[in-house]
Biotite code that builds the C-alpha atoms (Angstrom):
import biotite.structure as struc

atoms = struc.array([
    struc.Atom([72.121, 98.187, 135.589], chain_id="A", res_id=1, res_name="MET", atom_name="CA", element="C"),
    struc.Atom([76.124, 98.421, 135.558], chain_id="A", res_id=2, res_name="GLY", atom_name="CA", element="C"),
    struc.Atom([79.120, 100.462, 133.676], chain_id="A", res_id=3, res_name="THR", atom_name="CA", element="C"),
    struc.Atom([82.609, 100.280, 134.597], chain_id="A", res_id=4, res_name="TRP", atom_name="CA", element="C"),
    struc.Atom([82.558, 103.396, 135.307], chain_id="A", res_id=5, res_name="GLU", atom_name="CA", element="C"),
    struc.Atom([79.851, 102.969, 138.203], chain_id="A", res_id=6, res_name="ASP", atom_name="CA", element="C"),
    struc.Atom([82.315, 99.532, 139.073], chain_id="A", res_id=7, res_name="ILE", atom_name="CA", element="C"),
    struc.Atom([85.509, 101.586, 139.203], chain_id="A", res_id=8, res_name="TRP", atom_name="CA", element="C"),
    struc.Atom([83.980, 104.293, 141.134], chain_id="A", res_id=9, res_name="ARG", atom_name="CA", element="C"),
    struc.Atom([83.012, 102.115, 144.372], chain_id="A", res_id=10, res_name="GLY", atom_name="CA", element="C"),
    struc.Atom([85.626, 101.894, 147.123], chain_id="A", res_id=11, res_name="ASP", atom_name="CA", element="C"),
    struc.Atom([84.715, 97.903, 147.340], chain_id="A", res_id=12, res_name="GLY", atom_name="CA", element="C"),
    struc.Atom([85.794, 97.589, 143.261], chain_id="A", res_id=13, res_name="ALA", atom_name="CA", element="C"),
    struc.Atom([88.954, 98.648, 144.739], chain_id="A", res_id=14, res_name="LYS", atom_name="CA", element="C"),
    struc.Atom([89.715, 97.110, 147.220], chain_id="A", res_id=15, res_name="ARG", atom_name="CA", element="C"),
    struc.Atom([88.749, 93.568, 145.842], chain_id="A", res_id=16, res_name="LEU", atom_name="CA", element="C"),
    struc.Atom([91.480, 94.810, 142.212], chain_id="A", res_id=17, res_name="TRP", atom_name="CA", element="C"),
    struc.Atom([93.916, 96.431, 144.450], chain_id="A", res_id=18, res_name="SER", atom_name="CA", element="C"),
    struc.Atom([95.929, 93.143, 144.954], chain_id="A", res_id=19, res_name="THR", atom_name="CA", element="C"),
    struc.Atom([97.826, 91.757, 141.662], chain_id="A", res_id=20, res_name="PRO", atom_name="CA", element="C"),
    struc.Atom([96.597, 88.189, 141.637], chain_id="A", res_id=21, res_name="ASP", atom_name="CA", element="C"),
    struc.Atom([99.535, 85.864, 143.257], chain_id="A", res_id=22, res_name="ARG", atom_name="CA", element="C"),
    struc.Atom([100.581, 83.712, 139.157], chain_id="A", res_id=23, res_name="ARG", atom_name="CA", element="C"),
    struc.Atom([101.023, 87.465, 137.601], chain_id="A", res_id=24, res_name="VAL", atom_name="CA", element="C"),
    struc.Atom([103.247, 88.360, 140.368], chain_id="A", res_id=25, res_name="SER", atom_name="CA", element="C"),
    struc.Atom([105.855, 85.436, 140.028], chain_id="A", res_id=26, res_name="ALA", atom_name="CA", element="C"),
    struc.Atom([105.335, 85.099, 136.467], chain_id="A", res_id=27, res_name="MET", atom_name="CA", element="C"),
    struc.Atom([106.425, 88.739, 136.333], chain_id="A", res_id=28, res_name="ALA", atom_name="CA", element="C"),
    struc.Atom([109.494, 88.278, 138.731], chain_id="A", res_id=29, res_name="ASN", atom_name="CA", element="C"),
    struc.Atom([110.421, 85.200, 136.619], chain_id="A", res_id=30, res_name="ALA", atom_name="CA", element="C"),
    struc.Atom([109.936, 87.626, 133.349], chain_id="A", res_id=31, res_name="TRP", atom_name="CA", element="C"),
    struc.Atom([112.037, 90.595, 135.132], chain_id="A", res_id=32, res_name="LYS", atom_name="CA", element="C"),
    struc.Atom([114.931, 87.761, 136.039], chain_id="A", res_id=33, res_name="GLN", atom_name="CA", element="C"),
    struc.Atom([114.941, 86.738, 131.986], chain_id="A", res_id=34, res_name="SER", atom_name="CA", element="C"),
    struc.Atom([116.019, 89.800, 131.527], chain_id="A", res_id=35, res_name="GLY", atom_name="CA", element="C"),
    struc.Atom([113.919, 88.743, 127.813], chain_id="A", res_id=36, res_name="ALA", atom_name="CA", element="C"),
    struc.Atom([110.821, 90.488, 128.475], chain_id="A", res_id=37, res_name="ILE", atom_name="CA", element="C"),
    struc.Atom([110.696, 94.150, 128.657], chain_id="A", res_id=38, res_name="HIS", atom_name="CA", element="C"),
    struc.Atom([107.691, 96.518, 126.920], chain_id="A", res_id=39, res_name="ARG", atom_name="CA", element="C"),
    struc.Atom([104.447, 94.659, 128.965], chain_id="A", res_id=40, res_name="VAL", atom_name="CA", element="C"),
    struc.Atom([100.656, 95.663, 128.189], chain_id="A", res_id=41, res_name="LEU", atom_name="CA", element="C"),
    struc.Atom([97.808, 95.385, 130.836], chain_id="A", res_id=42, res_name="ASP", atom_name="CA", element="C"),
    struc.Atom([94.272, 94.906, 128.235], chain_id="A", res_id=43, res_name="LEU", atom_name="CA", element="C"),
    struc.Atom([91.614, 95.909, 130.020], chain_id="A", res_id=44, res_name="GLY", atom_name="CA", element="C"),
    struc.Atom([93.806, 97.166, 133.346], chain_id="A", res_id=45, res_name="CYS", atom_name="CA", element="C"),
    struc.Atom([90.955, 98.830, 135.348], chain_id="A", res_id=46, res_name="GLY", atom_name="CA", element="C"),
    struc.Atom([92.557, 100.511, 137.917], chain_id="A", res_id=47, res_name="VAL", atom_name="CA", element="C"),
    struc.Atom([95.567, 98.791, 137.403], chain_id="A", res_id=48, res_name="GLY", atom_name="CA", element="C"),
    struc.Atom([96.729, 96.506, 139.908], chain_id="A", res_id=49, res_name="ARG", atom_name="CA", element="C"),
    struc.Atom([99.136, 94.693, 137.108], chain_id="A", res_id=50, res_name="HIS", atom_name="CA", element="C"),
    struc.Atom([100.174, 98.202, 135.733], chain_id="A", res_id=51, res_name="VAL", atom_name="CA", element="C"),
    struc.Atom([101.515, 99.273, 139.100], chain_id="A", res_id=52, res_name="HIS", atom_name="CA", element="C"),
    struc.Atom([102.730, 95.822, 139.427], chain_id="A", res_id=53, res_name="LEU", atom_name="CA", element="C"),
    struc.Atom([104.420, 95.879, 136.173], chain_id="A", res_id=54, res_name="PHE", atom_name="CA", element="C"),
    struc.Atom([106.120, 99.108, 136.830], chain_id="A", res_id=55, res_name="ALA", atom_name="CA", element="C"),
    struc.Atom([107.706, 98.911, 139.942], chain_id="A", res_id=56, res_name="SER", atom_name="CA", element="C"),
    struc.Atom([108.855, 96.375, 138.278], chain_id="A", res_id=57, res_name="LEU", atom_name="CA", element="C"),
    struc.Atom([111.116, 98.269, 135.769], chain_id="A", res_id=58, res_name="GLY", atom_name="CA", element="C"),
    struc.Atom([108.949, 96.846, 132.695], chain_id="A", res_id=59, res_name="PHE", atom_name="CA", element="C"),
    struc.Atom([108.179, 99.379, 129.850], chain_id="A", res_id=60, res_name="ASP", atom_name="CA", element="C"),
    struc.Atom([104.207, 99.618, 131.095], chain_id="A", res_id=61, res_name="VAL", atom_name="CA", element="C"),
    struc.Atom([101.331, 99.891, 129.205], chain_id="A", res_id=62, res_name="TYR", atom_name="CA", element="C"),
    struc.Atom([97.533, 100.478, 129.985], chain_id="A", res_id=63, res_name="GLY", atom_name="CA", element="C"),
    struc.Atom([94.314, 100.111, 127.739], chain_id="A", res_id=64, res_name="LEU", atom_name="CA", element="C"),
    struc.Atom([90.809, 100.345, 129.227], chain_id="A", res_id=65, res_name="ASP", atom_name="CA", element="C"),
    struc.Atom([87.401, 101.764, 128.438], chain_id="A", res_id=66, res_name="HIS", atom_name="CA", element="C"),
    struc.Atom([86.877, 103.133, 131.808], chain_id="A", res_id=67, res_name="SER", atom_name="CA", element="C"),
    struc.Atom([88.570, 106.687, 132.026], chain_id="A", res_id=68, res_name="GLN", atom_name="CA", element="C"),
    struc.Atom([87.832, 105.974, 135.778], chain_id="A", res_id=69, res_name="THR", atom_name="CA", element="C"),
    struc.Atom([89.698, 102.962, 136.241], chain_id="A", res_id=70, res_name="GLY", atom_name="CA", element="C"),
    struc.Atom([92.199, 104.830, 133.994], chain_id="A", res_id=71, res_name="LEU", atom_name="CA", element="C"),
    struc.Atom([92.441, 107.850, 135.944], chain_id="A", res_id=72, res_name="ASP", atom_name="CA", element="C"),
    struc.Atom([92.456, 105.562, 139.576], chain_id="A", res_id=73, res_name="THR", atom_name="CA", element="C"),
    struc.Atom([95.664, 104.130, 138.167], chain_id="A", res_id=74, res_name="CYS", atom_name="CA", element="C"),
    struc.Atom([96.517, 106.723, 137.356], chain_id="A", res_id=75, res_name="ARG", atom_name="CA", element="C"),
    struc.Atom([97.289, 108.388, 140.392], chain_id="A", res_id=76, res_name="ARG", atom_name="CA", element="C"),
    struc.Atom([98.848, 105.494, 142.313], chain_id="A", res_id=77, res_name="ARG", atom_name="CA", element="C"),
    struc.Atom([101.296, 105.500, 139.833], chain_id="A", res_id=78, res_name="LEU", atom_name="CA", element="C"),
    struc.Atom([101.828, 109.567, 140.513], chain_id="A", res_id=79, res_name="HIS", atom_name="CA", element="C"),
    struc.Atom([101.954, 109.093, 144.350], chain_id="A", res_id=80, res_name="ALA", atom_name="CA", element="C"),
    struc.Atom([104.894, 106.177, 143.955], chain_id="A", res_id=81, res_name="GLU", atom_name="CA", element="C"),
    struc.Atom([106.827, 107.675, 141.537], chain_id="A", res_id=82, res_name="GLY", atom_name="CA", element="C"),
    struc.Atom([105.789, 105.366, 138.556], chain_id="A", res_id=83, res_name="LEU", atom_name="CA", element="C"),
    struc.Atom([105.380, 105.648, 135.174], chain_id="A", res_id=84, res_name="HIS", atom_name="CA", element="C"),
    struc.Atom([102.442, 103.811, 132.657], chain_id="A", res_id=85, res_name="ALA", atom_name="CA", element="C"),
    struc.Atom([101.608, 104.673, 129.017], chain_id="A", res_id=86, res_name="ASP", atom_name="CA", element="C"),
    struc.Atom([97.524, 104.693, 130.011], chain_id="A", res_id=87, res_name="LEU", atom_name="CA", element="C"),
    struc.Atom([95.248, 104.062, 127.839], chain_id="A", res_id=88, res_name="ARG", atom_name="CA", element="C"),
    struc.Atom([91.656, 104.978, 126.921], chain_id="A", res_id=89, res_name="LEU", atom_name="CA", element="C"),
    struc.Atom([90.448, 101.885, 124.015], chain_id="A", res_id=90, res_name="GLY", atom_name="CA", element="C"),
    struc.Atom([89.347, 98.104, 123.572], chain_id="A", res_id=91, res_name="ASP", atom_name="CA", element="C"),
    struc.Atom([90.647, 95.156, 123.394], chain_id="A", res_id=92, res_name="MET", atom_name="CA", element="C"),
    struc.Atom([89.155, 95.756, 119.622], chain_id="A", res_id=93, res_name="ALA", atom_name="CA", element="C"),
    struc.Atom([91.366, 98.107, 118.177], chain_id="A", res_id=94, res_name="THR", atom_name="CA", element="C"),
    struc.Atom([94.616, 98.237, 120.301], chain_id="A", res_id=95, res_name="ILE", atom_name="CA", element="C"),
    struc.Atom([96.051, 100.968, 119.223], chain_id="A", res_id=96, res_name="PRO", atom_name="CA", element="C"),
    struc.Atom([99.416, 99.929, 118.501], chain_id="A", res_id=97, res_name="PHE", atom_name="CA", element="C"),
    struc.Atom([101.821, 98.572, 116.016], chain_id="A", res_id=98, res_name="PRO", atom_name="CA", element="C"),
    struc.Atom([101.972, 94.680, 115.397], chain_id="A", res_id=99, res_name="ASP", atom_name="CA", element="C"),
    struc.Atom([104.715, 93.465, 117.011], chain_id="A", res_id=100, res_name="GLY", atom_name="CA", element="C"),
    struc.Atom([105.219, 96.343, 118.917], chain_id="A", res_id=101, res_name="TYR", atom_name="CA", element="C"),
    struc.Atom([105.151, 93.885, 122.455], chain_id="A", res_id=102, res_name="PHE", atom_name="CA", element="C"),
    struc.Atom([107.350, 91.505, 124.125], chain_id="A", res_id=103, res_name="ASP", atom_name="CA", element="C"),
    struc.Atom([104.182, 90.398, 126.429], chain_id="A", res_id=104, res_name="ALA", atom_name="CA", element="C"),
    struc.Atom([100.382, 91.253, 126.550], chain_id="A", res_id=105, res_name="VAL", atom_name="CA", element="C"),
    struc.Atom([98.723, 90.426, 129.847], chain_id="A", res_id=106, res_name="LEU", atom_name="CA", element="C"),
    struc.Atom([94.621, 90.185, 129.530], chain_id="A", res_id=107, res_name="ALA", atom_name="CA", element="C"),
    struc.Atom([93.256, 88.914, 133.245], chain_id="A", res_id=108, res_name="PHE", atom_name="CA", element="C"),
    struc.Atom([89.674, 88.578, 133.556], chain_id="A", res_id=109, res_name="ASN", atom_name="CA", element="C"),
    struc.Atom([88.527, 90.791, 130.633], chain_id="A", res_id=110, res_name="SER", atom_name="CA", element="C"),
    struc.Atom([89.028, 89.987, 127.497], chain_id="A", res_id=111, res_name="ILE", atom_name="CA", element="C"),
    struc.Atom([86.522, 86.689, 127.595], chain_id="A", res_id=112, res_name="TYR", atom_name="CA", element="C"),
    struc.Atom([83.623, 90.109, 127.639], chain_id="A", res_id=113, res_name="HIS", atom_name="CA", element="C"),
    struc.Atom([82.512, 89.643, 124.548], chain_id="A", res_id=114, res_name="GLY", atom_name="CA", element="C"),
    struc.Atom([80.720, 87.811, 121.948], chain_id="A", res_id=115, res_name="LEU", atom_name="CA", element="C"),
    struc.Atom([82.218, 84.317, 120.925], chain_id="A", res_id=116, res_name="THR", atom_name="CA", element="C"),
    struc.Atom([83.608, 86.326, 117.334], chain_id="A", res_id=117, res_name="THR", atom_name="CA", element="C"),
    struc.Atom([84.769, 89.371, 119.633], chain_id="A", res_id=118, res_name="GLU", atom_name="CA", element="C"),
    struc.Atom([86.250, 87.307, 121.419], chain_id="A", res_id=119, res_name="VAL", atom_name="CA", element="C"),
    struc.Atom([88.528, 85.477, 118.651], chain_id="A", res_id=120, res_name="ASP", atom_name="CA", element="C"),
    struc.Atom([88.944, 88.696, 117.272], chain_id="A", res_id=121, res_name="ALA", atom_name="CA", element="C"),
    struc.Atom([90.989, 89.878, 120.026], chain_id="A", res_id=122, res_name="ALA", atom_name="CA", element="C"),
    struc.Atom([93.136, 86.618, 120.641], chain_id="A", res_id=123, res_name="VAL", atom_name="CA", element="C"),
    struc.Atom([94.024, 87.084, 117.590], chain_id="A", res_id=124, res_name="GLU", atom_name="CA", element="C"),
    struc.Atom([94.428, 90.872, 117.315], chain_id="A", res_id=125, res_name="LEU", atom_name="CA", element="C"),
    struc.Atom([97.010, 90.320, 120.406], chain_id="A", res_id=126, res_name="VAL", atom_name="CA", element="C"),
    struc.Atom([98.767, 87.895, 118.192], chain_id="A", res_id=127, res_name="ARG", atom_name="CA", element="C"),
    struc.Atom([99.672, 90.759, 115.917], chain_id="A", res_id=128, res_name="ARG", atom_name="CA", element="C"),
    struc.Atom([99.904, 93.134, 118.408], chain_id="A", res_id=129, res_name="LYS", atom_name="CA", element="C"),
    struc.Atom([103.421, 90.447, 119.709], chain_id="A", res_id=130, res_name="LEU", atom_name="CA", element="C"),
    struc.Atom([106.833, 91.061, 118.312], chain_id="A", res_id=131, res_name="ARG", atom_name="CA", element="C"),
    struc.Atom([108.481, 86.785, 117.220], chain_id="A", res_id=132, res_name="ALA", atom_name="CA", element="C"),
    struc.Atom([108.334, 84.432, 120.371], chain_id="A", res_id=133, res_name="HIS", atom_name="CA", element="C"),
    struc.Atom([106.286, 87.000, 122.529], chain_id="A", res_id=134, res_name="GLY", atom_name="CA", element="C"),
    struc.Atom([103.671, 86.147, 125.605], chain_id="A", res_id=135, res_name="ILE", atom_name="CA", element="C"),
    struc.Atom([99.778, 86.941, 125.751], chain_id="A", res_id=136, res_name="CYS", atom_name="CA", element="C"),
    struc.Atom([98.806, 85.410, 129.056], chain_id="A", res_id=137, res_name="CYS", atom_name="CA", element="C"),
    struc.Atom([95.302, 84.886, 129.271], chain_id="A", res_id=138, res_name="ALA", atom_name="CA", element="C"),
    struc.Atom([91.828, 84.385, 132.344], chain_id="A", res_id=139, res_name="THR", atom_name="CA", element="C"),
    struc.Atom([88.454, 82.848, 130.451], chain_id="A", res_id=140, res_name="PHE", atom_name="CA", element="C"),
    struc.Atom([85.439, 82.044, 132.492], chain_id="A", res_id=141, res_name="LEU", atom_name="CA", element="C"),
    struc.Atom([85.153, 78.264, 132.059], chain_id="A", res_id=142, res_name="SER", atom_name="CA", element="C"),
    struc.Atom([81.487, 76.344, 132.193], chain_id="A", res_id=143, res_name="ARG", atom_name="CA", element="C"),
    struc.Atom([82.350, 74.732, 135.037], chain_id="A", res_id=144, res_name="ASP", atom_name="CA", element="C"),
    struc.Atom([81.717, 78.102, 136.993], chain_id="A", res_id=145, res_name="ASN", atom_name="CA", element="C"),
    struc.Atom([79.203, 78.874, 139.393], chain_id="A", res_id=146, res_name="ARG", atom_name="CA", element="C"),
    struc.Atom([77.737, 81.577, 137.266], chain_id="A", res_id=147, res_name="LEU", atom_name="CA", element="C"),
    struc.Atom([77.180, 79.439, 133.776], chain_id="A", res_id=148, res_name="TYR", atom_name="CA", element="C"),
    struc.Atom([73.516, 80.010, 132.207], chain_id="A", res_id=149, res_name="GLY", atom_name="CA", element="C"),
    struc.Atom([72.801, 83.352, 134.577], chain_id="A", res_id=150, res_name="GLN", atom_name="CA", element="C"),
    struc.Atom([71.442, 85.903, 133.477], chain_id="A", res_id=151, res_name="GLY", atom_name="CA", element="C"),
    struc.Atom([70.234, 86.548, 129.601], chain_id="A", res_id=152, res_name="ASP", atom_name="CA", element="C"),
    struc.Atom([71.559, 84.533, 126.958], chain_id="A", res_id=153, res_name="PRO", atom_name="CA", element="C"),
    struc.Atom([73.073, 86.524, 123.798], chain_id="A", res_id=154, res_name="LEU", atom_name="CA", element="C"),
    struc.Atom([74.567, 83.698, 122.123], chain_id="A", res_id=155, res_name="GLU", atom_name="CA", element="C"),
    struc.Atom([75.075, 79.973, 123.364], chain_id="A", res_id=156, res_name="PRO", atom_name="CA", element="C"),
    struc.Atom([77.903, 79.936, 126.278], chain_id="A", res_id=157, res_name="HIS", atom_name="CA", element="C"),
    struc.Atom([77.797, 83.984, 126.355], chain_id="A", res_id=158, res_name="THR", atom_name="CA", element="C"),
    struc.Atom([75.174, 86.039, 128.570], chain_id="A", res_id=159, res_name="PHE", atom_name="CA", element="C"),
    struc.Atom([74.463, 89.236, 130.210], chain_id="A", res_id=160, res_name="ALA", atom_name="CA", element="C"),
    struc.Atom([73.987, 90.154, 133.981], chain_id="A", res_id=161, res_name="ASP", atom_name="CA", element="C"),
    struc.Atom([75.159, 87.446, 135.802], chain_id="A", res_id=162, res_name="PRO", atom_name="CA", element="C"),
    struc.Atom([75.651, 88.972, 138.680], chain_id="A", res_id=163, res_name="ARG", atom_name="CA", element="C"),
    struc.Atom([79.618, 89.017, 139.117], chain_id="A", res_id=164, res_name="MET", atom_name="CA", element="C"),
    struc.Atom([80.467, 90.320, 142.379], chain_id="A", res_id=165, res_name="TYR", atom_name="CA", element="C"),
    struc.Atom([77.629, 92.416, 142.876], chain_id="A", res_id=166, res_name="LYS", atom_name="CA", element="C"),
    struc.Atom([77.881, 92.635, 146.822], chain_id="A", res_id=167, res_name="GLU", atom_name="CA", element="C"),
    struc.Atom([81.515, 94.248, 146.376], chain_id="A", res_id=168, res_name="LEU", atom_name="CA", element="C"),
    struc.Atom([80.514, 96.443, 143.744], chain_id="A", res_id=169, res_name="PHE", atom_name="CA", element="C"),
    struc.Atom([79.200, 99.731, 143.413], chain_id="A", res_id=170, res_name="ALA", atom_name="CA", element="C"),
    struc.Atom([75.403, 99.607, 141.400], chain_id="A", res_id=171, res_name="SER", atom_name="CA", element="C"),
    struc.Atom([74.800, 96.629, 140.129], chain_id="A", res_id=172, res_name="ASP", atom_name="CA", element="C"),
    struc.Atom([77.590, 95.178, 140.214], chain_id="A", res_id=173, res_name="GLY", atom_name="CA", element="C"),
    struc.Atom([79.124, 93.791, 136.572], chain_id="A", res_id=174, res_name="GLU", atom_name="CA", element="C"),
    struc.Atom([75.098, 93.312, 135.871], chain_id="A", res_id=175, res_name="SER", atom_name="CA", element="C"),
    struc.Atom([74.703, 93.949, 132.094], chain_id="A", res_id=176, res_name="GLY", atom_name="CA", element="C"),
    struc.Atom([78.217, 93.134, 131.233], chain_id="A", res_id=177, res_name="VAL", atom_name="CA", element="C"),
    struc.Atom([78.391, 90.245, 128.827], chain_id="A", res_id=178, res_name="THR", atom_name="CA", element="C"),
    struc.Atom([80.568, 87.462, 129.761], chain_id="A", res_id=179, res_name="HIS", atom_name="CA", element="C"),
    struc.Atom([81.879, 84.397, 127.171], chain_id="A", res_id=180, res_name="HIS", atom_name="CA", element="C"),
    struc.Atom([82.107, 81.345, 129.184], chain_id="A", res_id=181, res_name="PHE", atom_name="CA", element="C"),
    struc.Atom([84.807, 78.514, 127.543], chain_id="A", res_id=182, res_name="SER", atom_name="CA", element="C"),
    struc.Atom([85.786, 74.724, 127.686], chain_id="A", res_id=183, res_name="SER", atom_name="CA", element="C"),
    struc.Atom([89.197, 73.715, 127.157], chain_id="A", res_id=184, res_name="GLU", atom_name="CA", element="C"),
    struc.Atom([88.835, 73.163, 123.355], chain_id="A", res_id=185, res_name="ASP", atom_name="CA", element="C"),
    struc.Atom([87.200, 76.556, 122.635], chain_id="A", res_id=186, res_name="GLU", atom_name="CA", element="C"),
    struc.Atom([90.238, 77.895, 124.895], chain_id="A", res_id=187, res_name="VAL", atom_name="CA", element="C"),
    struc.Atom([92.656, 75.941, 122.656], chain_id="A", res_id=188, res_name="ARG", atom_name="CA", element="C"),
    struc.Atom([90.582, 77.142, 119.455], chain_id="A", res_id=189, res_name="HIS", atom_name="CA", element="C"),
    struc.Atom([91.556, 80.824, 120.525], chain_id="A", res_id=190, res_name="PHE", atom_name="CA", element="C"),
    struc.Atom([94.904, 80.279, 120.198], chain_id="A", res_id=191, res_name="PHE", atom_name="CA", element="C"),
    struc.Atom([95.032, 78.034, 117.410], chain_id="A", res_id=192, res_name="ARG", atom_name="CA", element="C"),
    struc.Atom([97.649, 80.381, 116.160], chain_id="A", res_id=193, res_name="ALA", atom_name="CA", element="C"),
    struc.Atom([99.602, 80.008, 119.209], chain_id="A", res_id=194, res_name="TYR", atom_name="CA", element="C"),
    struc.Atom([102.209, 77.752, 120.628], chain_id="A", res_id=195, res_name="ASP", atom_name="CA", element="C"),
    struc.Atom([100.459, 77.104, 124.103], chain_id="A", res_id=196, res_name="ILE", atom_name="CA", element="C"),
    struc.Atom([102.814, 76.311, 126.961], chain_id="A", res_id=197, res_name="GLU", atom_name="CA", element="C"),
    struc.Atom([100.363, 76.171, 129.815], chain_id="A", res_id=198, res_name="SER", atom_name="CA", element="C"),
    struc.Atom([96.705, 75.295, 130.456], chain_id="A", res_id=199, res_name="LEU", atom_name="CA", element="C"),
    struc.Atom([95.042, 75.318, 133.901], chain_id="A", res_id=200, res_name="ASP", atom_name="CA", element="C"),
    struc.Atom([91.708, 75.509, 135.503], chain_id="A", res_id=201, res_name="HIS", atom_name="CA", element="C"),
    struc.Atom([91.424, 76.547, 139.137], chain_id="A", res_id=202, res_name="GLU", atom_name="CA", element="C"),
    struc.Atom([89.085, 79.001, 140.974], chain_id="A", res_id=203, res_name="GLU", atom_name="CA", element="C"),
    struc.Atom([89.675, 82.593, 141.834], chain_id="A", res_id=204, res_name="LEU", atom_name="CA", element="C"),
    struc.Atom([91.758, 83.131, 144.427], chain_id="A", res_id=205, res_name="ARG", atom_name="CA", element="C"),
    struc.Atom([90.927, 86.932, 145.920], chain_id="A", res_id=206, res_name="LEU", atom_name="CA", element="C"),
    struc.Atom([93.308, 88.559, 148.476], chain_id="A", res_id=207, res_name="ALA", atom_name="CA", element="C"),
    struc.Atom([92.563, 89.177, 151.894], chain_id="A", res_id=208, res_name="LEU", atom_name="CA", element="C"),
    struc.Atom([95.321, 92.363, 152.734], chain_id="A", res_id=209, res_name="PRO", atom_name="CA", element="C"),
    struc.Atom([97.553, 91.145, 155.608], chain_id="A", res_id=210, res_name="GLY", atom_name="CA", element="C"),
    struc.Atom([97.532, 93.178, 159.229], chain_id="A", res_id=211, res_name="LYS", atom_name="CA", element="C"),
    struc.Atom([100.679, 95.578, 159.314], chain_id="A", res_id=212, res_name="ASP", atom_name="CA", element="C"),
    struc.Atom([102.730, 94.344, 156.077], chain_id="A", res_id=213, res_name="GLY", atom_name="CA", element="C"),
    struc.Atom([102.303, 90.944, 156.169], chain_id="A", res_id=214, res_name="ALA", atom_name="CA", element="C"),
    struc.Atom([101.568, 88.723, 153.025], chain_id="A", res_id=215, res_name="ALA", atom_name="CA", element="C"),
    struc.Atom([97.534, 88.636, 151.339], chain_id="A", res_id=216, res_name="PRO", atom_name="CA", element="C"),
    struc.Atom([95.420, 85.513, 151.800], chain_id="A", res_id=217, res_name="GLN", atom_name="CA", element="C"),
    struc.Atom([94.292, 84.224, 149.405], chain_id="A", res_id=218, res_name="TRP", atom_name="CA", element="C"),
    struc.Atom([90.950, 82.546, 149.511], chain_id="A", res_id=219, res_name="LEU", atom_name="CA", element="C"),
    struc.Atom([89.990, 80.400, 146.995], chain_id="A", res_id=220, res_name="PRO", atom_name="CA", element="C"),
    struc.Atom([85.996, 81.532, 146.000], chain_id="A", res_id=221, res_name="ILE", atom_name="CA", element="C"),
    struc.Atom([84.045, 77.851, 145.676], chain_id="A", res_id=222, res_name="ARG", atom_name="CA", element="C"),
    struc.Atom([83.014, 76.911, 142.090], chain_id="A", res_id=223, res_name="HIS", atom_name="CA", element="C"),
    struc.Atom([84.198, 80.431, 140.450], chain_id="A", res_id=224, res_name="SER", atom_name="CA", element="C"),
    struc.Atom([86.523, 78.642, 137.682], chain_id="A", res_id=225, res_name="TYR", atom_name="CA", element="C"),
    struc.Atom([88.903, 79.839, 135.002], chain_id="A", res_id=226, res_name="PHE", atom_name="CA", element="C"),
    struc.Atom([91.158, 79.115, 132.387], chain_id="A", res_id=227, res_name="TRP", atom_name="CA", element="C"),
    struc.Atom([94.788, 80.695, 132.502], chain_id="A", res_id=228, res_name="HIS", atom_name="CA", element="C"),
    struc.Atom([96.868, 80.244, 129.587], chain_id="A", res_id=229, res_name="ILE", atom_name="CA", element="C"),
    struc.Atom([100.375, 81.316, 128.662], chain_id="A", res_id=230, res_name="VAL", atom_name="CA", element="C"),
    struc.Atom([100.744, 81.053, 125.212], chain_id="A", res_id=231, res_name="ALA", atom_name="CA", element="C"),
    struc.Atom([103.315, 81.839, 122.512], chain_id="A", res_id=232, res_name="ARG", atom_name="CA", element="C"),
    struc.Atom([103.682, 83.839, 119.198], chain_id="A", res_id=233, res_name="LYS", atom_name="CA", element="C"),
    struc.Atom([105.706, 81.163, 117.046], chain_id="A", res_id=234, res_name="GLY", atom_name="CA", element="C"),
    struc.Atom([107.870, 82.269, 114.526], chain_id="A", res_id=235, res_name="ASP", atom_name="CA", element="C"),
    struc.Atom([107.622, 84.144, 111.389], chain_id="A", res_id=236, res_name="ASN", atom_name="CA", element="C"),
    struc.Atom([104.027, 84.800, 112.476], chain_id="A", res_id=237, res_name="ARG", atom_name="CA", element="C"),
    struc.Atom([102.164, 88.297, 110.754], chain_id="A", res_id=238, res_name="SER", atom_name="CA", element="C"),
])
């Protein structure tokens, strides 16, 4: 059975998650141009591909993860490039920052690692940590994903050991890690206290690094569907 410490020790995992997602890159650049977003939290930052992206663009960036190995990897990369981020060991149930602290929170491939009540509570906690009109960008596993129903059922739509990325990660991939799969209605329910700006359904795309500095190629992984949501905290909501 794999743990996040095992996962992030593997070279395959580091390669797989070293390139920022193309959607996050576009969003980060748009935020930079707007001048409205300054302080950003990457919730479940792992080895820090998006922490590095935000730091390189000059954001005041924070990373939270419950893997010390992931944080150490992120910290080494930042140090090697003269970049800085505030990295903390913790989890999505206890985000250790004041309410209203962040302009934006990214929860990319992280917030669905829990039971339904835990995911719901995490989305609400993120809302509390956002300032008025702050933005949450998150991904959720879709019930159309090819891995839905695999592994040991923990509750309806939640499974352990779906063998995600087993061929790429050290040990047994994400075996033993909780994965919750959502419908569109459920994602909208999780964000019922937000103003939803967009909600998209698409296959996961993985980056193949380009040669000699060329842009990476983004290859869709068939039937690996995720929800991508961007939602905003409304005005005068605690």
